[in-house]
C-alpha positions, 0 to 999 in steps of 0.5 A: 557533521554526517547530515552536511556531508550528505547536503554536500555530496554529489549523488553521481560521484558520491564526493563532495560537490566541486563547482556545484551546478543545480538542475532545474528540479533543484538538484546538485551536482559536479559540474563535470559529473553531471555532463559526463552523465548526460553525455554517456548516458543521452539517447538521442531517441530519449530525453535528458533526465535528473540521475536522482529523481528522474525528471526528465527534460527535452532540451538539455538544460543550460546549467549555472555555477550554484554561487550560493552552495558553492560559497556554503561548500566553501563555508563547510570546508572551513568549519571541518577544518577549524572544527577538528582540534575542538571536537578532541576533548570528547573520547565518545565522539573521536575514538573509534568504538568496536563496529566503528571504522578506525583511522588509518593514521593514528598512532595508540588509541585509534580515532574514528574515521570520518573520510575515506580518500577513494586515492590514497585507499584509507581511512581518516579521522578529522584531525589526519584529514586537515593535508586534504583540505589545505595541500593542493595536490590531495584537495583533487582527490576524491572523498566519500563518507567512511564505512566497514563497507568501503574496504571491500571494494579494494581488490585483495590482489591488485590493491586498487579500488575496484572502479568498474563491474565485468557484466561478463564475470558478474565482479567488481574489478580494479583497472589492474584486473580489467586489463589483465585476466578480464581483458576484452571483457564486457567492464563498466564503471561501478557508478555507471553499472549503479545508475544502470542498476537502479535505472532497472529497478526504476523501470521493475519497480514501475512494472510492480507498480502497474501490475499493482494498480491493474490488480487493485482494478480487478479486485475493485472489478471481481467486488462490484461484481460480488455487491451485485451478486449480492444484490440480486440474490437479496433482490430475488428473495425479496420478490419471492417474498412479496409473492408469497405474502400476496398468494397468502393474502389471496388464500385467507381472503378466499378461506374467509370468503367460503367460512362466510358461504358456510356460515350463511349455509349453516344459518339457512338451514338452522333456521330453516330445521328451527322453524321446522321444528317449532312448526310441529312442535306447536301443532303437538302442544295444541294436539296435546292440550286438546287431548287433556281437554279430552281426557278431563273431559272423560274424567269429569264425565266418569265420576258424575252419577247422573245418567243424563249428563 
């Protein structure tokens, strides 16, 4: 039932739709509510807008009665009236539990309130709400969904619905308060104040969204800068490593060349020394051989007995 009421609610007056019309963006309102909204809120410098989705229109849309929605609304009212009696069978669904809004007209055990009348200033269960659908004067009353916070909007001094908001004192007022102690103050209807607040919140949301987008753009640039710094740092490291490797290769080649030259010089010196040594060694061998030959001959001569030999 709550979902059905939401479907047939006007987001401007918060009551059931009367003479429903639908804007080009697809949202439905009471004919009187949307026209009043545009009449009081339209600025010649601005475009018309949908109170719900804020879609703008360059020209004031031509509104036509939504006959399908109107027929569905009538069926909904009939279903609500016909369905009030059968629901009595379930205690859990019709009787108020702790925290629920109670019907102001039930005697004995209180039923769960279904709607609140902003004219009668009372909450009604489905059974006691029936006269508001059948009695012509009551049919004009504005009904909203019952909630625990609705009665907080009733003036404790005058027992009237607080339909106005005093911008001077920043508090909600009933009509009696507005012409009494708040006379001459800057007052506005609660609906208009809500719409103004919604527009302010919408603008604030867009400001925050823009700041978020700007911050995200800065973050992206900083991340790109950090990436560039990281790449540059590693590029410097790679260049330094490449230079070091080239220097090491050059120095290694230089050392190998020097080692090769040193080996050649040592080899030449070795060969010269060995050749000199072998040459003198050959001479000494020949001298020793000659001396041994002489020694042997002397020994032979010394042992002979023939003086002639």
